[in-house]
C-alpha positions in Angstrom: -16.0 1.6 5.6 -16.6 -1.6 3.9 -17.1 -2.0 0.2 -18.3 -4.9 -1.9 -16.0 -6.2 -4.7 -16.9 -9.0 -7.1 -14.1 -11.4 -7.8 -13.8 -14.4 -10.0 -14.9 -17.6 -8.2 -11.5 -19.2 -8.8 -9.8 -16.1 -7.2 -12.2 -16.4 -4.3 -11.3 -20.0 -3.8 -7.6 -19.1 -3.8 -8.1 -16.2 -1.4 -10.1 -18.5 0.9 -7.3 -21.1 0.9 -4.7 -18.4 1.7 -6.9 -16.9 4.5 -7.5 -20.3 6.0 -3.8 -21.4 5.8 -2.7 -18.0 7.3 -5.4 -17.9 9.9 -6.7 -14.6 8.5 -10.1 -13.3 7.6 -10.9 -12.9 3.9 -10.6 -9.2 4.3 -7.2 -9.4 5.9 -6.0 -11.8 3.2 -7.3 -9.6 0.5 -5.7 -6.5 2.0 -2.3 -8.2 2.2 -2.7 -9.4 -1.4 -3.5 -6.0 -2.7 -0.5 -4.5 -0.7 1.8 -7.1 -2.1 0.5 -6.4 -5.7 1.0 -2.7 -5.2 4.6 -3.3 -4.2 5.1 -5.6 -7.2 3.7 -2.9 -9.6 5.9 -0.2 -7.9 9.1 -2.3 -8.2 8.3 -3.3 -11.8 8.0 0.4 -12.6 11.3 1.1 -10.9 12.9 -1.7 -12.8 11.6 -0.3 -16.1 12.7 3.2 -15.2 16.3 2.0 -14.5 16.3 -0.1 -17.7 15.4 3.1 -19.6 18.1 5.0 -17.8 20.8 2.4 -18.6 19.7 2.4 -22.2 20.7 6.1 -22.5 24.5 6.2 -22.1 24.7 9.9 -21.4 22.1 9.8 -18.6 23.5 6.5 -17.2 26.9 8.1 -16.9 25.4 11.1 -15.1 23.7 8.6 -12.7 27.0 6.8 -12.1 28.8 10.0 -11.5 26.2 11.1 -9.0 26.4 7.8 -7.2 30.2 8.1 -7.0 29.8 11.5 -5.4 27.4 10.1 -2.8 29.8 7.2 -2.1 32.4 9.7 -1.0 30.2 10.8 1.8 30.9 7.5 3.5 34.5 8.4 3.9 34.4 8.8 7.6 37.8 7.3 8.2 36.4 4.2 9.8 37.0 0.8 8.4 34.0 -1.2 6.9 32.3 -3.4 9.4 
């Protein structure tokens, strides 16, 4: 199902340039741009969450302890590749 979205003329020009350079339709270029932005927003949220965790010494220590426990699961007796 297609929808109509109004965008700024400058953004449309940029999107058109990207689509043309990538040999994509405007719809494909916009879909990829939205997906890339979604990933950026997700990763920024993750970065912010880890910064908050590191700012709390007690919770950061718990995180590090849990990571150390998980690292022990790699002890399969084989040397690192």
